[in-house]
C-alpha positions as CSV (number, residue, x, y, z in Angstrom):
1,M,0.7,0.0,0.0
2,N,1.1,3.1,-0.7
3,A,1.4,6.1,2.2
4,V,-1.4,8.0,2.7
5,T,-0.2,11.9,2.8
6,L,-1.5,15.1,5.0
7,R,-2.1,16.8,2.2
8,Q,-4.3,14.1,0.5
9,L,-6.3,13.8,3.7
10,E,-6.6,17.7,3.0
11,Y,-7.8,17.4,0.5
12,F,-10.2,15.2,0.9
13,L,-11.7,16.4,3.9
14,A,-12.5,20.2,1.3
15,V,-14.5,17.8,-0.4
16,A,-16.4,16.5,2.1
17,D,-17.1,19.8,3.6
18,L,-18.1,21.5,0.8
19,G,-19.4,18.7,-1.8
20,S,-17.2,19.9,-4.5
21,V,-14.1,19.3,-6.6
22,T,-14.3,22.7,-7.7
23,A,-14.6,24.3,-4.6
24,A,-11.9,22.3,-2.8
25,A,-9.7,23.5,-5.2
26,R,-10.5,27.1,-3.9
27,R,-10.4,26.6,-0.9
28,C,-7.0,25.2,-1.6
29,H,-5.6,27.1,-3.6
30,V,-4.9,24.0,-6.9
31,S,-6.5,23.5,-10.0
32,P,-9.7,20.5,-9.3
33,G,-6.9,18.3,-10.7
34,G,-4.6,18.4,-8.7
35,I,-7.4,17.5,-6.1
36,S,-8.8,15.1,-8.3
37,L,-6.1,12.9,-8.4
38,A,-4.4,13.3,-5.3
39,L,-8.2,11.7,-4.4
40,T,-7.7,8.8,-6.6
41,E,-4.5,8.3,-5.2
42,L,-6.4,8.2,-1.8
43,E,-8.5,5.7,-2.6
44,T,-5.8,3.3,-4.3
45,S,-3.8,3.2,-1.4
46,L,-6.8,3.4,1.1
47,G,-8.5,-0.2,-1.5
48,A,-11.5,1.3,-0.8
49,Q,-14.0,4.2,-3.2
50,L,-15.0,7.2,-0.4
51,M,-16.9,9.5,-2.8
52,L,-19.4,8.9,-5.0
53,R,-18.2,11.9,-8.7
54,R,-21.2,12.9,-10.6
55,K,-21.2,16.0,-12.7
56,A,-22.7,19.0,-12.2
57,K,-23.9,16.7,-9.1
58,G,-20.9,17.5,-6.7
59,A,-18.8,14.7,-4.5
60,A,-21.0,13.0,-1.6
61,L,-19.1,10.1,0.5
62,T,-19.7,6.6,0.7
63,P,-20.3,5.0,4.0
64,A,-16.3,4.4,3.6
65,G,-16.0,7.8,3.7
66,H,-17.6,8.7,6.3
67,W,-15.2,6.9,8.8
68,V,-12.7,7.4,7.0
69,A,-12.9,11.6,7.0
70,D,-13.5,11.1,11.0
71,R,-10.5,10.0,11.5
72,A,-8.7,12.0,8.9
73,R,-9.7,15.3,11.1
74,S,-8.4,13.5,13.9
75,I,-5.2,13.2,12.0
76,V,-4.9,16.4,10.7
77,A,-5.6,18.0,14.1
78,D,-3.0,16.4,15.6
79,A,-0.4,17.2,13.0
80,D,-1.7,21.4,13.3
81,E,-0.7,20.8,17.0
82,L,2.0,18.9,16.6
83,Q,2.9,22.4,14.4
84,F,1.8,24.8,16.7
85,A,4.1,22.5,19.4
86,A,7.3,23.1,17.4
87,Q,6.6,26.8,17.2
88,R,5.7,27.0,21.0
89,L,9.1,25.4,21.9
90,Q,10.7,28.3,20.3
91,G,8.7,31.3,22.2
92,E,6.5,31.8,19.0
93,L,2.9,32.3,19.9
94,V,0.9,30.1,17.5
95,G,-3.3,29.4,16.9
96,P,-6.8,30.3,17.1
97,L,-7.6,33.5,19.8
98,K,-11.3,34.1,19.8
99,I,-11.8,37.4,21.1
100,G,-15.8,39.1,21.5
101,C,-16.1,42.9,21.5
102,F,-18.9,45.0,22.4
103,G,-20.5,46.0,18.7
104,S,-20.2,50.1,19.8
105,L,-16.3,49.4,20.7
106,S,-14.9,47.7,17.7
107,P,-14.5,50.2,15.8
108,W,-11.6,51.6,18.5
109,L,-10.2,49.0,19.9
110,L,-10.5,45.7,17.5
111,P,-8.3,46.9,14.3
112,R,-5.0,48.4,16.6
113,I,-5.7,45.1,18.1
114,I,-5.3,42.8,14.9
115,E,-2.8,44.9,13.5
116,H,-0.3,44.7,16.5
117,F,-0.7,40.8,16.3
118,A,-0.5,40.7,12.5
119,R,3.2,42.6,13.2
120,K,4.3,40.5,16.8
121,H,2.3,37.6,16.2
122,P,1.8,37.0,13.0
123,A,1.0,32.8,13.6
124,V,-1.8,33.9,15.8
125,D,-5.2,33.8,14.3
126,I,-7.3,36.1,16.0
127,E,-11.2,35.2,15.7
128,L,-13.8,38.2,15.9
129,T,-16.7,37.9,18.0
130,E,-19.4,41.9,18.1
131,G,-22.1,41.8,20.2
132,S,-24.1,42.3,22.9
133,S,-22.3,42.5,26.5
134,D,-25.2,40.0,27.7
135,L,-24.0,37.9,24.2
136,L,-20.7,37.3,24.9
137,Q,-21.0,37.3,28.7
138,Q,-22.7,34.1,27.7
139,M,-20.3,32.9,25.1
140,L,-17.5,33.2,27.9
141,L,-18.8,31.0,29.9
142,D,-19.6,28.4,27.3
143,G,-16.1,28.7,26.7
144,E,-16.1,29.8,23.0
145,L,-14.4,33.1,23.4
146,D,-11.2,33.3,25.3
147,I,-11.6,37.5,26.4
148,G,-14.5,39.6,26.4
149,L,-13.8,43.6,25.3
150,M,-17.1,45.1,27.0
151,Y,-17.7,48.0,29.4
152,S,-17.7,47.5,33.2
153,L,-20.7,48.4,34.1
154,H,-21.5,45.8,31.4
155,I,-20.7,42.5,33.1
156,N,-23.4,40.6,35.1
157,T,-22.2,37.4,35.3
158,E,-18.9,36.0,37.5
159,M,-16.1,36.9,35.9
160,E,-12.2,37.9,36.0
161,Q,-12.0,41.5,35.2
162,T,-8.8,43.8,33.2
163,T,-9.4,47.4,32.6
164,I,-8.2,48.7,29.5
165,A,-9.2,52.0,30.3
166,P,-11.3,54.6,32.0
167,V,-14.6,55.9,30.5
168,R,-17.5,57.8,31.0
169,L,-20.6,58.8,29.7
170,Q,-21.1,61.7,28.0
171,L,-23.7,63.7,26.7
172,L,-24.1,63.9,22.2
173,L,-26.1,67.2,21.2
174,S,-26.0,69.3,17.5
175,P,-23.9,71.7,17.5
176,D,-26.9,73.9,17.1
177,H,-29.0,72.4,19.9
178,P,-29.3,75.3,22.8
179,L,-27.6,73.3,25.3
180,A,-24.5,73.0,23.3
181,A,-23.5,76.8,24.4
182,Q,-22.5,74.7,27.9
183,K,-19.6,73.2,28.5
184,E,-21.4,71.0,31.6
185,I,-25.4,70.0,31.1
186,A,-27.4,68.5,33.5
187,L,-29.2,65.9,32.2
188,R,-32.2,66.7,33.7
189,D,-31.8,69.7,31.8
190,L,-32.6,68.3,28.7
191,G,-36.4,67.3,29.5
192,D,-38.9,66.2,26.6
193,S,-36.1,66.9,23.8
194,P,-36.3,63.7,21.6
195,A,-33.8,60.8,22.5
196,A,-32.0,58.4,20.1
197,L,-30.0,55.6,22.4
198,L,-28.0,52.9,22.2
199,G,-30.6,49.6,21.5
200,L,-27.3,46.9,22.2
201,Q,-28.2,45.1,26.0
202,P,-27.5,45.9,28.3
203,A,-26.0,49.9,27.2
204,R,-30.0,50.1,27.0
205,D,-31.3,49.4,30.2
206,L,-28.6,51.5,31.9
207,A,-29.0,54.1,29.7
208,E,-32.3,54.6,30.1
209,N,-31.9,54.2,34.3
210,Q,-29.3,56.9,34.5
211,L,-31.8,59.4,32.9
212,R,-33.8,58.6,34.6
213,N,-31.7,58.2,38.2
214,A,-31.7,62.4,37.2
215,G,-35.8,62.6,37.7
216,F,-37.6,62.7,34.7
217,E,-38.8,60.3,32.1
218,P,-36.6,60.5,29.3
219,H,-38.8,61.0,26.0
220,I,-37.0,58.3,23.3
221,K,-38.0,58.8,20.0
222,W,-35.6,55.9,18.5
223,R,-33.5,53.3,19.2
224,S,-30.6,51.8,17.0
225,T,-27.5,48.6,17.5
226,N,-25.6,50.9,15.1
227,V,-23.7,53.9,16.7
228,E,-23.4,56.2,14.1
229,T,-27.1,55.7,13.3
230,I,-27.3,57.5,16.7
231,R,-24.4,60.3,15.7
232,S,-25.7,61.1,12.4
233,L,-29.4,61.6,13.7
234,V,-27.7,63.6,16.5
235,A,-25.9,65.9,13.8
236,R,-28.8,66.0,11.8
237,G,-30.8,68.0,15.5
238,L,-33.4,65.2,15.5
239,A,-32.2,63.9,18.4
240,Y,-29.6,64.0,21.4
241,S,-28.0,60.6,23.1
242,V,-25.6,59.5,25.8
243,L,-22.6,57.3,24.1
244,M,-19.3,56.2,25.9
245,G,-17.4,56.4,23.1
246,R,-15.9,59.9,20.7
247,P,-14.4,59.2,18.0
248,L,-11.6,61.3,16.8
249,G,-12.6,64.7,14.4
250,D,-16.0,64.7,15.9
251,R,-17.6,65.1,13.0
252,T,-20.7,61.8,11.7
253,Y,-20.1,59.5,7.7
254,E,-21.6,62.6,6.1
255,G,-18.7,65.2,7.4
256,L,-21.7,66.8,9.6
257,P,-20.1,68.2,13.1
258,L,-21.4,67.5,16.5
259,A,-20.8,68.7,19.8
260,Y,-20.1,66.1,23.3
261,R,-20.2,68.2,26.4
262,R,-19.7,66.6,29.7
263,I,-23.0,65.4,31.8
264,K,-23.0,67.6,35.5
265,D,-24.5,64.9,37.0
266,D,-22.7,62.1,39.6
267,L,-22.6,59.0,37.2
268,P,-21.2,55.7,38.5
269,D,-17.6,54.7,37.2
270,N,-17.1,52.7,34.2
271,A,-13.9,51.5,32.6
272,V,-13.3,49.5,29.1
273,V,-12.5,45.7,30.3
274,A,-11.2,42.6,29.4
275,A,-13.6,40.2,30.9
276,H,-12.9,35.9,31.7
277,P,-14.9,33.9,33.5
278,R,-13.7,33.8,36.9
279,G,-11.7,30.5,37.6
280,T,-10.4,29.9,34.5
281,T,-6.2,31.0,33.3
282,P,-5.9,33.0,30.9
283,S,-3.7,31.4,28.0
284,Q,0.3,33.2,26.8
285,K,-1.4,34.4,24.5
286,V,-4.6,36.0,26.2
287,R,-1.9,37.6,28.6
288,A,0.0,39.4,25.2
289,L,-3.5,40.4,24.5
290,L,-4.0,42.1,28.3
291,N,-0.3,43.6,27.7
292,Y,-0.8,45.5,24.5
293,C,-4.4,46.7,25.7
294,Q,-3.3,48.6,28.7
295,D,-0.4,50.1,27.7
296,E,-2.0,51.2,24.3
297,F,-5.3,52.7,25.8
298,T,-4.5,53.7,29.2
299,R,-2.3,55.9,27.6
300,D,-4.7,57.1,24.6
301,R,-7.0,59.8,25.1
302,S,-8.7,60.1,22.4
303,P,-11.2,57.4,21.8
304,V,-12.4,55.6,25.1
305,Q,-11.6,58.3,27.0
């Protein structure tokens, strides 16, 4: 029997996953003929038909093919892990790093994190999940994420927290708003003006409760999960908002100006944090992420302060 190669198994699994020699060829960056030859050689080596290949109908696994596919996945995964182990012995960070990030923080944090790892740790494969803090915390507890970036006030589960940067809620107005002439504004002065608030949880409830704690019932006219939608509504004079982030330039995607003002009311302390389930030990990749974030964003006065 001729030796079975890892390359043959990888090509075979690509066809098994995608159901098509042509699609597998695109994934593996080889010609369809190269995929077909590898499959033929594999079947010859094993003495069994692994796939039914039909023109215009793709490829389907035979019972023997299903059996081989299960074992091939384990073999390929072990080979990958062996490669990772060799790199680890040389002191290199390798493998997947699954990062979750609260949606409104993503544009400020993730590009710089990804660039840092691409330059300093190119063998790390960063996988991103963006969403609400509630979703991210559940994914952390389920073992689907290595680390979650969110606001400390959003955390409602048993999480270890590493502070990345302190933040404070800010009032966002159109420059033409009557209150925009003031440097510091009490929330109650907003009265029944229409508001546009972030719809992601738990940010939504926290913002609304903060407004109510100021002694008035806010007139919430719009909610959106997209911060730029909110900023654009405010810039057009249609509403005010309360937000944590402040991108450079104080302008919307359309180029319209915005006015950020300090809130006079007492506000609870808040911070951007990196969270992971209590009792778990951060990996070397996670520790490298934490070290970078604390160095980069603690001294960064523009996006999150």
